[in-house]
C-alpha positions in Angstrom: -2.7 -183.3 19.1 0.3 -181.1 18.3 -0.3 -179.0 15.1 2.6 -178.0 12.9 3.4 -176.9 9.4 6.3 -178.3 7.3 8.2 -177.1 4.3 11.6 -177.8 2.7 13.9 -175.1 1.4 15.6 -175.6 -2.0 18.9 -176.5 -0.2 17.2 -179.4 1.6 16.7 -177.8 5.0 13.5 -179.2 6.6 11.6 -176.5 8.5 8.7 -177.2 10.9 6.6 -174.5 12.6 4.4 -175.0 15.6 2.3 -171.9 16.5 1.4 -171.3 20.2 0.0 -167.8 20.9 -0.3 -168.6 24.6 3.4 -167.7 25.2 5.3 -164.5 24.5 8.4 -166.7 23.8 9.7 -168.5 20.7 12.0 -171.5 20.5 14.4 -172.1 17.6 15.7 -175.7 17.5 18.3 -176.9 15.1 18.8 -180.7 15.0 21.7 -182.1 13.0 21.5 -185.7 11.9 24.9 -186.7 13.3 25.9 -188.4 16.5 28.7 -190.5 17.9 27.7 -193.4 15.7 28.7 -191.4 12.6 32.3 -191.0 13.7 35.5 -192.6 12.4 36.5 -195.3 14.9 40.0 -193.7 14.9 38.5 -190.2 15.5 35.7 -190.5 18.1 34.1 -187.9 20.3 33.8 -185.4 17.4 30.0 -184.9 17.5 30.4 -184.0 21.2 33.4 -181.8 20.5 31.3 -179.9 18.0 28.6 -179.3 20.7 31.3 -177.1 22.2 32.8 -175.7 19.0 29.5 -174.4 17.8 29.5 -171.9 20.6 33.1 -170.8 20.0 32.3 -168.3 17.2 31.0 -168.5 13.6 32.3 -167.0 10.4 30.7 -163.5 11.0 29.8 -163.6 14.7 32.5 -163.8 17.4 30.4 -164.7 20.4 27.1 -166.6 20.0 26.1 -166.3 23.7 26.7 -162.6 23.9 24.5 -161.7 21.0 21.7 -164.1 22.2 21.8 -162.6 25.7 21.4 -159.1 24.3 18.1 -160.3 22.7 17.0 -161.8 26.1 17.6 -165.4 25.0 19.1 -168.5 26.6 20.4 -171.6 24.9 21.8 -175.1 25.3 22.7 -178.2 23.3 23.1 -182.0 23.7 24.7 -184.8 21.8 23.8 -188.5 21.7 25.0 -191.5 19.8 22.2 -190.7 17.2 21.9 -186.9 16.9 23.1 -183.4 18.0 20.5 -180.8 19.0 20.9 -177.1 19.5 18.1 -174.9 20.9 17.5 -171.4 22.1 14.5 -169.6 23.6 14.0 -165.9 23.4 11.2 -163.3 23.3 9.2 -163.9 20.1 9.7 -160.2 19.1 13.5 -160.9 18.9 13.3 -164.1 17.0 15.2 -162.9 14.0 18.3 -162.8 16.2 18.1 -166.5 16.6 17.8 -167.0 12.8 20.9 -164.8 12.3 22.9 -166.7 14.9 21.9 -170.2 13.8 22.3 -169.6 10.1 25.8 -168.1 10.6 27.2 -171.1 12.3 25.5 -173.4 9.8 27.2 -171.4 7.1 30.6 -171.9 8.7 32.3 -171.9 12.1 35.3 -169.5 12.7 37.7 -172.5 12.8 40.6 -170.9 14.6 43.4 -172.9 16.1 42.9 -170.9 19.4 39.2 -171.8 19.6 39.9 -175.5 18.8 42.6 -175.7 21.5 40.3 -174.2 24.1 37.5 -176.6 23.4 39.8 -179.6 23.2 41.0 -178.7 26.7 37.4 -178.3 28.0 36.3 -181.6 26.5 39.5 -183.4 27.7 38.9 -182.2 31.2 35.3 -183.3 31.0 36.4 -186.7 29.8 38.8 -187.0 32.8 36.4 -185.6 35.4 33.3 -187.6 34.5 34.6 -190.8 33.0 38.2 -191.5 34.1 38.3 -190.1 37.7 34.7 -190.5 38.8 33.6 -193.6 40.6 31.9 -196.0 38.1 32.7 -193.5 35.3 34.1 -196.2 33.0 31.3 -198.7 33.7 29.4 -198.0 30.4 32.7 -197.8 28.5 33.3 -201.4 29.4 29.7 -202.5 28.9 29.4 -201.0 25.4 32.7 -202.6 24.3 31.4 -205.9 25.5 27.9 -205.7 24.1 28.8 -204.4 20.7 31.2 -206.1 18.4 31.0 -204.0 15.2 28.3 -201.3 15.6 29.6 -197.8 16.5 27.4 -197.8 19.6 30.4 -199.6 21.1 31.8 -196.2 22.1 30.4 -193.4 24.3 29.3 -190.0 23.1 32.3 -188.5 24.8 34.6 -190.7 22.7 36.3 -194.0 22.7 39.7 -192.7 23.8 40.9 -189.4 25.2 43.7 -189.1 22.7 41.1 -189.0 19.8 40.1 -185.6 21.1 43.5 -184.4 22.2 44.9 -185.1 18.8 42.1 -183.5 16.8 43.4 -181.1 14.1 41.8 -178.2 12.4 41.7 -180.3 9.2 39.9 -183.1 11.1 37.2 -180.8 12.5 36.7 -178.9 9.2 36.2 -182.2 7.4 33.7 -183.4 10.0 31.8 -180.1 9.8 31.6 -180.1 6.0 30.3 -183.6 6.0 27.5 -183.2 8.6 26.6 -179.6 9.4 24.8 -178.4 6.4 21.2 -177.8 5.4 20.6 -181.1 3.8 21.5 -182.8 7.1 19.6 -180.5 9.4 16.0 -179.9 10.7 14.9 -176.5 11.9 11.9 -176.3 14.2 10.4 -172.9 15.3 7.8 -173.0 17.9 5.9 -170.5 20.1 4.4 -167.1 19.5 5.1 -167.1 15.8 3.3 -167.1 12.5 4.1 -169.8 9.9 4.4 -167.2 7.0 6.8 -165.2 9.1 8.9 -168.2 9.8 9.0 -169.2 6.2 10.2 -165.8 5.1 12.9 -165.7 7.8 14.0 -169.2 6.9 14.4 -168.3 3.3 16.2 -165.0 4.2 18.7 -166.5 6.6 19.1 -170.1 5.5 18.0 -170.2 1.9 21.3 -169.2 0.4 23.5 -171.6 2.4 24.9 -174.3 0.1 23.1 -177.5 0.6 26.2 -179.7 1.0 26.2 -183.3 0.2 23.4 -185.3 1.9 25.0 -187.8 4.3 23.9 -191.4 3.9 24.7 -193.9 6.6 26.3 -197.2 5.9 27.0 -198.4 9.4 28.0 -202.0 10.2 25.1 -203.9 11.6 25.5 -205.8 14.8 25.2 -209.5 14.3 22.7 -211.5 16.5 24.3 -212.4 19.7 24.3 -216.2 20.2 26.3 -216.7 23.5 26.4 -214.8 26.8 29.3 -212.4 27.4 30.6 -211.6 30.9 33.2 -209.3 32.4 34.4 -209.2 36.0 36.3 -206.0 36.8 37.2 -203.9 39.8 37.9 -200.3 40.6 38.2 -198.0 43.7 34.5 -197.5 44.2 32.4 -197.5 47.4 30.3 -200.7 46.7 29.9 -203.4 44.1 27.8 -202.6 41.0 25.9 -205.0 38.8 24.9 -204.3 35.2 23.2 -206.7 32.7 22.1 -205.8 29.2 20.2 -207.5 26.4 20.0 -206.4 22.8 16.6 -204.9 21.9 14.7 -203.6 18.8 15.4 -200.2 17.2 13.3 -197.1 17.9 11.1 -197.6 14.8 10.5 -201.3 15.3 6.9 -202.0 16.2 8.1 -204.2 19.1 9.8 -201.2 20.7 6.6 -200.1 22.6 6.1 -203.4 24.3 9.8 -203.5 25.4 9.6 -200.0 26.6 6.6 -200.8 28.8 8.3 -204.0 30.0 11.3 -202.1 31.2 9.1 -199.7 33.2 7.2 -202.7 34.8 10.5 -204.3 35.7 12.5 -201.4 37.0 11.2 -197.9 36.6 10.5 -196.2 40.0 9.8 -197.4 43.5 6.7 -199.4 42.6 8.5 -201.5 39.9 9.0 -205.2 40.4 12.8 -205.1 40.8 12.7 -202.2 43.3 9.9 -203.7 45.4 11.4 -207.1 45.6 15.2 -206.6 45.6 15.5 -203.2 47.2 12.6 -202.8 49.7 11.9 -206.5 50.6 15.1 -208.4 50.2 17.6 -205.5 50.8 20.0 -206.8 48.2 20.5 -203.5 46.3 20.5 -199.9 47.5 19.1 -198.9 44.1 18.1 -200.8 41.0 16.7 -199.7 37.7 15.7 -201.1 34.3 16.0 -198.8 31.4 17.0 -198.4 27.8 18.4 -195.6 25.6 15.7 -195.4 22.9 18.4 -195.9 20.3 17.7 -195.2 16.6 19.4 -198.5 15.7 19.0 -201.7 17.7 20.0 -200.8 21.3 20.3 -202.2 24.8 17.9 -202.9 27.6 19.7 -202.6 30.9 19.3 -203.6 34.5 21.7 -201.7 36.7 22.1 -201.4 40.5 24.4 -200.9 43.4 24.6 -203.7 46.0 24.2 -203.6 49.7 27.5 -204.3 51.5 27.8 -207.9 52.3 25.7 -209.1 49.3 27.7 -210.9 46.7 27.3 -210.2 43.0 26.4 -213.8 42.4 23.5 -213.5 44.9 22.4 -210.2 43.3 22.4 -211.6 39.8 20.5 -214.7 40.9 17.8 -212.5 42.4 17.5 -210.5 39.2 17.2 -213.6 37.2 14.5 -214.9 39.5 12.4 -211.9 38.8 12.9 -212.2 35.1 11.9 -215.9 35.2 8.7 -214.9 37.0 7.9 -212.4 34.3 8.7 -215.0 31.5 6.5 -217.6 33.2 3.5 -215.6 34.4 3.6 -212.4 32.3 2.1 -209.1 33.7 -1.2 -208.5 35.3 -3.9 -206.3 33.8 -3.5 -203.9 36.6 0.3 -203.6 36.0 -0.2 -203.0 32.3 -2.9 -200.3 32.9 -0.8 -198.6 35.5 2.3 -198.4 33.2 0.2 -197.2 30.3 -1.3 -194.4 32.4 2.2 -193.5 33.6 3.4 -193.3 30.0 0.4 -191.2 29.0 1.2 -188.8 31.8 4.9 -188.6 30.8 4.0 -187.9 27.2 1.5 -185.2 28.3 4.1 -183.6 30.7 6.7 -183.5 27.9 4.3 -181.7 25.7 3.6 -178.9 28.3 6.6 -176.7 27.4 7.0 -175.2 24.0 10.7 -176.0 24.2 10.0 -179.7 24.6 7.4 -179.7 21.8 10.0 -178.2 19.5 12.6 -180.8 20.4 10.1 -183.6 20.0 9.0 -182.4 16.6 12.6 -182.3 15.4 13.3 -185.8 16.8 10.2 -187.4 15.2 11.1 -185.7 11.9 14.5 -187.2 12.2 12.9 -190.6 12.7 11.1 -190.1 9.4 7.9 -188.1 10.0 7.1 -185.4 12.6 3.5 -186.6 12.5 4.7 -189.6 14.6 4.5 -187.3 17.6 0.7 -187.6 17.5 0.7 -191.4 17.1 2.9 -192.5 20.1 0.2 -192.8 22.7 -2.0 -195.0 20.4 0.9 -197.4 19.9 1.5 -197.7 23.6 -2.2 -198.2 24.3 -2.2 -201.1 21.7 0.4 -203.1 23.6 -1.1 -206.3 25.2 0.0 -208.4 28.1 0.8 -211.1 25.5 3.1 -208.7 23.7 5.1 -208.1 26.8 5.2 -211.8 27.7 6.5 -212.6 24.2 9.2 -209.9 24.3 10.4 -211.0 27.8 10.9 -214.5 26.4 12.5 -213.3 23.2 14.9 -210.7 24.6 15.7 -211.6 28.2 17.6 -214.7 27.3 21.0 -215.6 28.6 22.5 -216.0 25.1 21.4 -212.4 24.3 22.9 -211.1 27.6 26.0 -209.1 28.6 26.8 -209.2 32.3 29.3 -206.9 34.1 30.4 -207.4 37.7 32.0 -204.1 38.8 33.7 -204.9 42.1 34.8 -202.5 44.8 38.6 -202.7 44.7 39.0 -203.8 48.3 36.8 -206.9 47.7 38.7 -207.5 44.5 42.0 -207.5 46.4 40.6 -210.0 48.9 39.4 -212.3 46.1 42.8 -212.0 44.4 44.5 -213.0 47.7 42.2 -216.0 48.1 43.0 -217.1 44.6 46.8 -216.8 45.2 46.4 -218.8 48.5 44.5 -221.5 46.6 47.3 -221.6 44.0 49.9 -222.0 46.8 48.0 -224.8 48.4 47.7 -226.6 45.0 51.5 -226.3 44.6 52.0 -228.0 47.9 
């Protein structure tokens, strides 16, 4: 059971405190309720761009990193389609430095043309290096665009197009900051060797006078139910063929989520999973194969993804995956499988709670979902899942009409196939 206190400042900032006297350290975690799904379709990648801009100097502090390092601290951040999270860890005796730094950049960034140009260049290079020039880098760009018709999950966190970042103006980023980076849209979690009363006083001192800003309310287009399979056959200069198939699944707060999560682990998480045992170790069709999902706040995707052994066709690989799915849908899971995956989940949750930094991030996340107390209810919800629940979800979700299939061919094979098609066309002309 993770204990915490919660209070809300007059400007709407939610503050959570988790006391842990066993460590000399403290963690200050600031989560902003903004992710890639909140971007203008014509200006994507901004949430991730801000992950960089937030370290480029705030209104009264030129260098965030320098000041934190002087206090013996370290920091990092991450952006998803659903949220942006900034966190730092430092000796508890120096915790006020973190309050000073985080409050100043919530108040306002420096917003200089020079800083923006530098970060645009950094993010643009990241876009090219990791997504345009890396083997399989555009795989999920293609899959998301196929799987989603209207929901903003159809683009990656890095952005939909490189030009959206390259063309970002100071006016664009100031507008995005004003809309999302304010107390009413943020959650502050302080954990470690702290006292709740001390944190309350520091929160009031450093954050209490920041204008609340206008609370952001989402009105995102909801993805319609998929009623027919979608397929894409593409090629690129990659070492081997890749296969990805996805199905739409329930949102993070849907009660069905827990059964689907356990089902994905049974199918394809780790070397003892069904897909790995059968298709990697026994049949030697894939070099690696996983089943996973993103835990998306809105309805997301369950995915099976793998790289093929040379000489195996994508059609053979897909048929083998479908055979394993059919076995699940026909026979369900065994009691031993279900107990094993529940035990594994319990271990994972316990391991995540070991570090004070993880606890702080988890508290912020569950508060974002609606109530930080959910952190203490997760295991019970997983334990309540039955074999019948998993059988029902396999039949409801893993259907062909709900599926999106991507054949990602190695370019050499694609060229051979193209040549065969041309030869067939020539023979037909004769």
